[in-house]
N, C-alpha and C positions, 0 to 999 in steps of 0.2 A: 345444578347444571350437569348434563350428561357429558362427561369428558370423552366418551367414545365418539362423540360428534364434534369434539373440539378441533378447530382448524389451527394446527400448530404452526403452519407456514404463513398464516396471516400476520402481517407486520403488527407488532405491539404499538408502534408509534407511526404517525403519518409520514411516509417516505417522500411525499411530494414537497415537504417543507424542510428547511435546513435544521430547525430545532428538532424535528422528529428524527431525522437521520443522525443528528448529533447524539441524541439519547440512545439510539440503536448502536452506534459505534462505540460510545462510552461503555456500553454493555459488553460487546463482543471483543473489544481490544483490552479488556481488563487484564493487566499483566499477571495477576494472581493465578489465572487459569493455566499458565505455563508450568506451574508447580504440581499440577494434577497428573496422576499416572495414566498411562495408556488404557489400563483396565477401567479406570473411572470414566474416561472419555468414551470408551466403547459401550459402557453401561448407558451413558447419556444418549448415544446414537441409537442403541437398541430401544430405549424408551420413546425416542422421537419416531422411529419406524413403527413401533406398536401403535402409537397415537395416530399416525397416518393410516394405519390399517384398521383403526377403529377397535382395537383390542387393548385398551389401557388397563394395566393391572389394578385390581381392586385396592382401594385405600390410597391411591395416588392423588395428590392434590394438584390444583391448577398451578400453584407456585412451583411445585416440583417439575411440572411440564415446562414452564417458562425457563427454569434454570437449566434443564436438560437441553432445551433449544439454544440457550446462550452458549453452553459448552460445545454443542454441535456446530454452531455457526463460527465459533472461534477456532475450531480445530479441524474441521472437515471441509473439503473443497465443495463449493456450491454446484459445480458441474458434474463431478464424478462421485462425490460422496466418500472419497478416500481420505484417510487421515493425512493431514499435511505435515511435513517435517517441522520440528519444533522451531528451528531458527527462522524459517520462512514465514511463520504465522504473524499476522498483524499484532497479535497480543504479545509478541516478543520484541516489537519495535521499540518499546520503552527501555527495557533492560539492555538490549543489544545496541540500539541506537545511541543511548546515553553514554555508554562506555566508549564506543568508537568516535562519536562526535566530540566528546570531551577531550579525548587524546589528540584528535586532529586540531582542535582549537588551541591546545597547550603546546604541541610540538610542531610548530609551523615555521620555525626560524631557519632550520637547516634542510638542505635538499634531501639527504638520506631519510630524515624523519618524515618529510613530506611524502616522499615516494612510498615508504612503508605503510603509513597510515591511510593514504589514498588507495593503495592496493588492498588493504584490509577492508576498507569501506566498500569498494567496488565488488569485492568478493561477496560481502554480506548482501549488497544490493542485488547482485545477480541472482543469488539464491532466493531472495524475497520476490523479485520480479518473476522468476520461473515458477515459484510456488503459487503466486496469485494470478497467473495468466488465465486467459479463457481456455480451459482444457479441451474445448471442442476443436481447437486448432493445434494439432500435434507439432512438435518441433524436434528435430534430430539432434543427437549429441554434437555433430559437426557444427550445426547452426548455433547451438548453445555456446560452444567454444569460441566461434567467431564473434558472437555478441559480447561475450565476456572480455576477450582480448581487445575488441574495439573500444568498449566503454572504459576499460582500465587505461588503455593508451590515451584516450581523450582526457580522462581525469588527470593523469600524470603530466601530460603535455601542458594542460591548462595550469595546473598547480605549480609545476617547476618553472614554466615560462613566466607566470605572474610573480612567482617568488623572486626570480632574478630581476624582473622589471621593477619591482617595488622596493629594491634595496635602498634607494634614495628617497622613497616616498615616506610620508608620515607613518609612524608605527601602527596606527589604527587601520590604515589601508592594507598593510601586510596581514593583519589579523583576519581580514575579510577574504583573503585568497582561498582558504578551504571551502567557503560557501560558493565562490565562483566555480571552483573545480567540481563540486558536487552538483551544482545546477547544470553545468555543461555536460557532465557525464550522464545525468538523468535523461537529458535530451537525446542521448545516443543509446544508453543501456536499455531503456524500456522498449523503444521501437525495434531495436535489434533483437532483443529477447522474444519479441512477439511478432517477428517478421512474417511468419506464416499467415497471420491474420491480415497483414497489409497486402501480401501477395495474392492470397486465395480468398480473402473475405472472412467475415465473422458471421456466425449463424444468427439470423434475425427471425423473430417470431411475432405472432399476433398477440393480442391481450390475453388469450387463453393458452399461450405457450405452444401453439401449433407452428412447427417449423416451416418457413416460407422460402428459404434459400440463404445464400451467403452474399454479404456486401462488403466490398473494400472501403467504401465511403463510411460505413458505420464503424469499421475497424479504426480508421484514421480518427474519427471523432472520439471514440472511446479511449484510444491510446493517448491522444492529446490531453484529454481530461485527466488521465492518470499522471501524466508528466507534470501538469500544473499542480495537482494535488501533492505529489512527492516533493516538488520544490517548495511549495507552501508549508509542508510539514517541517522542513529543515530551516526555513528562513528565519523565524523569530529567534530561535536559539543561536543560530550562527551569525546573525546580524546584531542582535541586541547584546548578547553575552560578551562579545569582544569589547563593546563600549564600556560595559560594567567593569570588566577585568582591567582595561586600560586605565580607568579611574582608580580602581582599588590598589593596583600595583604601585602607585605613587606614594602610598602611605608607608611609613617605616615598619609598622607591624607586619605588613604583607611581605616586606623584604626579608623579614626574619623567618617566615614560614613558607619559603619557596617550594619546599617538598610537598606542601599541601595544596598547591595551586591546581595540579592535575585532578586530584580527588574532588576539589571544590567545583571545578568546571564540569566534571562528570555528574555530580549531584544537581548542579544548576540546570544542565541540559536535560536531566531527567524530569525536573519540574516543568520545563517547557514542553517536553514531549508528552507528558501525561495528558496535557490539554490539546496539543497540536496534532497528535496522531488521530484521535477521533474527529477533531475539527477539520483536518485536511481530507480525511476519508469522506466527510459529509458534504464537501463542497458541491459534489455532483451525485445524482442518484446512481447506485450500483446497477440497477435495472434501467439502463439508458434507453432513450427513444430517439428516433430520427424520422422525419417526415417522409412518406412514401414518394413524394414529389422530388426528393433529393437523392433517391437511390439511383443505381445504374439503370439505364433504359431497359435492358432485357429483364432485370428483376422487377422493375416497376410494372412493365407490361404483363409479366407473369402474375403478379399480385392483382392487377386490375382485371385480368381475365377471370380470376377466381372470386374476387370480392366486389368487382365493379368499382365505384368511387366511394364505397362506404367505409373502407379502411384508410384512415388518414395517417396513422403512425404505426411503425413497427418497433419492436423492443429487442434488446440484447444485453448480455452480461458484459460490462466493460472491464471487469476485473478491478483490482485494487492497486 
């Protein structure tokens, strides 16, 4: 096979199916990639760019090209090609998320602990949301600050309010308070961090990536799917793990090792996230589509003038 003609951007797996997307995201959310140096990542980017230009170095194998693309997709933004900050990458969701979620589930009983860990979690989420935004829609530092403060306030109000409300509730209900706070904050954090897309629209393209204009309706659809994915990502660990811990803590041996409860929850959350990060990212295609008939009237008319009635769907990057 002539690797100079190799289409490195063609999906390895069918992105129209959940299983195909799951394989793709298992590949690019591999937490081992966060251990690689920037120099190694830049080498991968260089190889990807050479492959796109049709100048693959002699001796390069197809497997090396696939691995370079894996590193490229895991560390570089799909819109800009810039290297993403380490903490904001989806490949950091497992190590970062397992630590923060584990501590949120362990330290839920007192208001100061709830406030601190919800603040840490929303700071982490804000960075992840900003890193994985649709970069075609710029956002100002002021808007980032407002989004961060709004989401953090929502999480804290939900967590503290429910924490006080559940004082007389069964212990298991109190253990679910962190999930309620996380879910509520995600419903605020992501739309606020990506408010420019909601206000001004997200760039939509035809199947050949020709830009057609900006659509607010497409932005709302994409952001809604991201919110659902993020809540689904957290749900199994934050709902099932409290049930497990509630049962385990009744045993005498667990009472003797209370100092190990937090590390145990961190590790168990990690097990959930290893599967749930790629699974949640796979719920919807990253290259999202919307019917032309559902677009804003002016954009729809513009597309119909250019394509007639032949173009039924337009596409856009919904972010992660």
